[in-house]
Every structure is written in structure tokens, then in C-alpha cells.
Legacy VTK file of the C-alpha trace (Angstrom):
# vtk DataFile Version 3.0
C-alpha trace
ASCII
DATASET POLYDATA
POINTS 188 float
-69.268 -141.077 137.097
-67.114 -137.934 137.731
-69.183 -136.677 140.479
-68.888 -140.231 142.264
-65.031 -139.946 141.944
-65.053 -136.351 143.463
-66.843 -137.633 146.432
-64.577 -140.397 146.973
-61.441 -138.339 146.751
-62.841 -135.802 149.178
-63.746 -138.760 151.550
-59.993 -140.073 151.284
-58.592 -136.691 151.859
-60.887 -136.038 154.924
-59.810 -139.398 156.457
-56.223 -138.871 155.741
-56.255 -135.090 157.427
-58.392 -136.152 160.346
-56.279 -139.085 161.255
-52.990 -136.911 161.520
-54.977 -134.259 163.597
-55.639 -136.222 166.421
-54.212 -134.042 169.443
-53.998 -134.895 173.019
-53.999 -132.417 175.633
-52.160 -132.760 179.274
-52.968 -131.181 182.521
-50.590 -132.097 185.628
-52.598 -134.172 187.982
-53.098 -132.536 191.272
-51.772 -134.671 194.307
-54.015 -135.603 197.035
-54.260 -132.709 199.332
-54.143 -133.244 203.087
-55.474 -130.848 205.512
-58.147 -127.976 204.857
-57.925 -124.553 203.895
-55.679 -122.342 205.829
-57.256 -118.968 206.826
-55.256 -115.731 207.246
-54.640 -114.995 210.932
-51.996 -112.824 212.922
-49.821 -115.754 213.690
-49.779 -117.306 210.270
-46.658 -117.071 208.201
-46.869 -116.074 204.635
-45.333 -117.271 201.474
-45.920 -115.688 198.000
-45.151 -118.076 195.088
-44.060 -115.129 192.818
-43.132 -117.069 189.703
-42.314 -120.284 188.062
-40.321 -119.626 185.040
-39.634 -122.111 182.243
-37.330 -121.588 179.136
-38.859 -120.906 175.752
-38.314 -124.533 174.878
-40.750 -125.572 177.499
-43.188 -122.441 177.236
-44.791 -123.469 174.015
-47.788 -125.802 173.745
-46.077 -129.210 173.013
-44.693 -131.447 175.446
-41.030 -131.769 175.111
-39.216 -135.223 174.646
-35.333 -135.572 174.406
-34.303 -137.992 171.744
-30.711 -138.100 172.116
-27.938 -136.412 174.251
-28.274 -133.317 172.134
-31.705 -133.572 170.508
-35.092 -132.519 171.778
-38.495 -132.702 170.098
-41.520 -130.536 170.900
-44.507 -132.598 169.975
-47.350 -131.135 167.701
-50.204 -133.670 168.698
-49.203 -134.033 172.532
-50.013 -130.627 174.012
-50.336 -128.948 177.445
-53.857 -128.036 178.101
-52.841 -124.705 179.663
-49.410 -123.050 179.725
-46.834 -125.214 181.472
-45.567 -122.409 183.870
-49.206 -121.771 185.146
-49.622 -125.637 185.896
-46.289 -125.898 187.705
-47.037 -122.728 189.724
-50.684 -123.935 190.779
-49.515 -127.139 191.628
-46.575 -125.824 193.645
-49.093 -123.573 195.648
-51.408 -126.362 196.265
-48.536 -128.833 197.429
-46.587 -126.198 199.585
-50.238 -125.219 200.977
-50.798 -129.002 202.213
-47.251 -129.534 203.366
-46.634 -126.422 205.407
-49.065 -126.139 208.138
-49.456 -122.690 209.754
-48.426 -121.118 206.475
-50.609 -119.130 203.749
-49.318 -119.806 200.486
-50.685 -118.069 197.366
-49.787 -116.978 194.187
-50.810 -113.470 194.848
-48.933 -111.011 197.117
-49.979 -111.377 200.755
-48.452 -108.082 202.261
-45.341 -106.948 203.082
-44.129 -109.339 205.651
-43.995 -112.169 203.504
-41.537 -114.654 202.232
-41.141 -114.813 198.456
-40.448 -118.022 196.382
-39.269 -117.797 192.674
-38.574 -121.187 190.928
-36.721 -121.313 187.582
-37.428 -124.856 185.823
-34.911 -125.713 183.287
-35.655 -129.205 182.440
-39.269 -130.656 182.587
-39.264 -133.383 179.751
-39.301 -137.207 178.968
-36.107 -138.756 177.675
-35.103 -141.543 175.208
-33.884 -143.801 178.271
-37.343 -144.011 179.762
-36.664 -141.367 182.238
-38.164 -138.055 183.078
-36.166 -135.013 184.116
-37.045 -132.250 186.368
-34.356 -129.586 186.938
-33.819 -126.028 187.796
-33.321 -123.775 190.792
-35.259 -122.049 193.409
-34.806 -118.700 195.290
-36.321 -117.903 198.589
-36.433 -114.299 200.119
-36.840 -114.999 203.867
-36.920 -111.894 205.841
-34.271 -110.450 203.773
-32.261 -113.384 203.585
-31.719 -115.432 200.190
-31.705 -119.114 200.099
-30.748 -120.599 196.578
-31.089 -124.256 195.983
-30.633 -126.257 192.641
-32.551 -129.258 192.031
-32.274 -132.300 189.616
-34.442 -135.240 189.573
-34.823 -138.288 187.236
-37.600 -140.902 187.553
-38.003 -144.015 185.624
-41.147 -144.430 183.544
-43.065 -147.739 184.487
-44.657 -147.758 181.099
-44.253 -145.976 177.748
-46.156 -143.104 176.314
-47.025 -139.506 176.945
-49.732 -140.425 179.610
-47.261 -142.069 181.712
-44.458 -139.351 181.113
-46.798 -136.707 182.248
-47.839 -138.529 185.462
-44.081 -139.191 186.218
-43.203 -135.559 185.546
-46.023 -134.596 188.019
-44.728 -137.130 190.671
-41.114 -135.638 190.407
-42.724 -131.980 190.597
-44.553 -133.039 193.773
-41.370 -134.497 195.205
-39.593 -131.334 194.428
-42.213 -129.292 195.981
-42.035 -131.785 199.293
-38.326 -130.885 199.243
-38.873 -127.189 199.009
-41.488 -127.343 201.995
-39.125 -129.260 204.071
-36.361 -126.587 203.686
-38.867 -123.812 204.008
-40.329 -125.573 207.328
-36.833 -125.374 208.957
-36.727 -121.565 208.625
-36.730 -119.748 212.056
LINES 1 189
188 0 1 2 3 4 5 6 7 8 9 10 11 12 13 14 15 16 17 18 19 20 21 22 23 24 25 26 27 28 29 30 31 32 33 34 35 36 37 38 39 40 41 42 43 44 45 46 47 48 49 50 51 52 53 54 55 56 57 58 59 60 61 62 63 64 65 66 67 68 69 70 71 72 73 74 75 76 77 78 79 80 81 82 83 84 85 86 87 88 89 90 91 92 93 94 95 96 97 98 99 100 101 102 103 104 105 106 107 108 109 110 111 112 113 114 115 116 117 118 119 120 121 122 123 124 125 126 127 128 129 130 131 132 133 134 135 136 137 138 139 140 141 142 143 144 145 146 147 148 149 150 151 152 153 154 155 156 157 158 159 160 161 162 163 164 165 166 167 168 169 170 171 172 173 174 175 176 177 178 179 180 181 182 183 184 185 186 187
């Protein structure tokens, strides 16, 4: 009888612990790419996306959610599948590559005659009012000329939940990538 109670107790403990251990991992979806690969030739313009930095609050594994004007929660069970700064950088390189024809965009240095882009993301989270926030600033070194632009986007989620939040964050990041591409394309 005692043996049977131990087995039931172990099963109950296992059920409780496995129920609270359900983790979900999120990766930013890549937007549909247009055009093919760009090959480096003499006439191409070069852009190195040197860094996309995020603050410590966003650099951890947990997806961040703002619960009030002053309080943020870092999720324990809703996690980024890979570091957020890497996801943002890879997505930015892919988006700029498709939106800047005639440019070679890379996450590695391309030579001495390249433009350099650095992005500092200060907000990339969901919020209690059903919106997502993408904010920060970018700095472009274009032939020795520095161009700095702030950005702040708020997009409304169509549904509740982390899946929708991550999709909307990715959509906002793609919009900001398009804005950066538009600005870069105006450069002489």
C-alpha cells in the first residue's frame, strides 16, 4: 500500500512540474524577399550592418511585456529561440538587401569603402494596451558623413497572445527597415 502511495505521489509531482514547464520559443519571421542575391561588382555600393544593440532588459531569453506605465515583465516560459540582437540584425540585413537594389548589404565588413550602419534598439516589446513598441535610433556613416535618426513605432495587435505579439514586432521591424532603406537610397 505504501509503495502505491509513493507512485501516485510521484505521478502527481511529475504532472505538476511538467505543466508549469511548458516553454514556447519565438523566432522573428523573415518577410517575403524580393529579388535575388546581389553579387559584389565594382559598381555596387557596400553597406555593413555593424551592430544592432539592445539594452539588458531585452538581451535576455525572455520576451518582454510592459504591464503598466512603469512596470515590465520578462517572460519565463515565452523565450527567444536565439538572441534578440542577432535576430534583429539578420532580419535587418535581409530586409535592406531586398530593398536596396545595387547595394551589397552584409553583417561582415566589406572593405574600406563601405557605409556602416549601427542601430540601438531601446524598445521591442508588447504592452498592456494591446500594442507593440519598437523604438531606438540608427546611425549611418556614409562616406565620413554621420546621419542619425530616432524611430518610434506603435502597432496594434489584432489578437491576444505572444504569437501575435511577435508577429507584430516583426512587422514593425520590417517597417523600420523599409524606412532606413528609403533614407539610405536617397544618399548621393
